[in-house]
Wavefront OBJ file of the C-alpha trace (Angstrom):
o trace
v -83.445 187.710 -42.893
v -84.600 187.367 -39.275
v -85.538 190.386 -37.154
v -82.741 191.261 -34.609
v -83.905 193.477 -31.821
v -81.437 194.312 -28.969
v -82.173 194.722 -25.339
v -80.262 198.045 -25.781
v -76.769 196.933 -24.662
v -75.263 194.814 -21.789
v -77.702 193.806 -18.950
v -77.457 191.499 -16.081
v -79.257 188.171 -16.273
v -79.658 185.463 -13.656
v -79.872 181.913 -15.008
v -83.103 180.276 -14.167
v -82.666 177.173 -16.245
v -79.285 176.059 -17.325
v -78.405 175.443 -21.112
v -80.026 172.066 -21.926
v -78.891 169.441 -24.495
v -80.471 171.598 -27.411
v -78.605 174.689 -26.223
v -81.570 176.457 -24.987
v -81.500 178.377 -21.463
v -84.001 180.655 -19.479
v -82.757 183.801 -18.061
v -84.257 186.471 -16.003
v -83.511 190.223 -16.366
v -83.032 192.731 -13.681
v -86.585 194.031 -14.416
v -88.091 190.589 -13.809
v -88.668 189.739 -17.528
v -87.867 186.107 -18.605
v -85.890 185.382 -21.763
v -85.689 181.961 -23.635
v -82.171 181.909 -25.273
v -82.151 179.488 -28.173
v -79.165 180.628 -30.153
v -75.712 182.155 -30.012
v -73.472 184.470 -32.455
v -70.790 181.770 -32.078
v -70.028 178.636 -30.001
v -67.792 180.426 -27.439
v -70.950 182.407 -26.214
v -72.841 179.032 -25.952
v -70.002 177.239 -24.220
v -69.748 180.238 -21.735
v -73.344 180.241 -20.876
v -73.365 176.426 -20.634
v -70.596 176.503 -17.968
v -72.783 178.651 -15.791
v -75.275 177.266 -13.238
v -78.712 178.194 -11.905
v -78.651 181.263 -9.874
v -75.553 182.589 -11.482
v -75.483 186.046 -13.137
v -74.070 186.892 -16.206
v -73.644 190.348 -18.097
v -74.430 190.154 -21.789
v -76.419 191.484 -24.832
v -79.230 189.500 -26.130
v -81.281 190.110 -29.407
v -84.776 188.920 -30.298
v -84.126 185.965 -32.708
v -86.698 185.617 -35.438
v -90.362 186.442 -35.143
v -91.387 184.087 -32.238
v -92.559 186.145 -29.334
v -89.867 185.225 -26.583
v -86.941 183.711 -28.372
v -83.578 185.312 -27.892
v -79.955 185.110 -29.155
v -76.874 185.893 -27.210
v -74.626 188.282 -29.205
v -72.060 189.372 -26.689
v -70.745 188.747 -23.130
v -69.154 191.347 -20.828
v -67.062 191.036 -17.771
v -68.175 192.338 -14.428
v -70.423 189.886 -12.755
v -69.556 187.136 -10.383
v -71.917 184.043 -10.093
l 1 2 3 4 5 6 7 8 9 10 11 12 13 14 15 16 17 18 19 20 21 22 23 24 25 26 27 28 29 30 31 32 33 34 35 36 37 38 39 40 41 42 43 44 45 46 47 48 49 50 51 52 53 54 55 56 57 58 59 60 61 62 63 64 65 66 67 68 69 70 71 72 73 74 75 76 77 78 79 80 81 82 83
């Protein structure tokens, strides 16, 4: 079973690179860290993130996906941030 490490709850992320044809996106956290999202708990999460554009902000929870250094999975979205 892949390791799942949470970022400790909902945080605000800015979209650096939009979701590409392979479902991957690059986000920047409020602390300046960069996260490469490659998977989603369900298709609705992917569809929502894919509808957002570079520079917009989203509030969500991500978890480490697998053992690779900087690969993350979106596990939840939350209201409260406008792009």
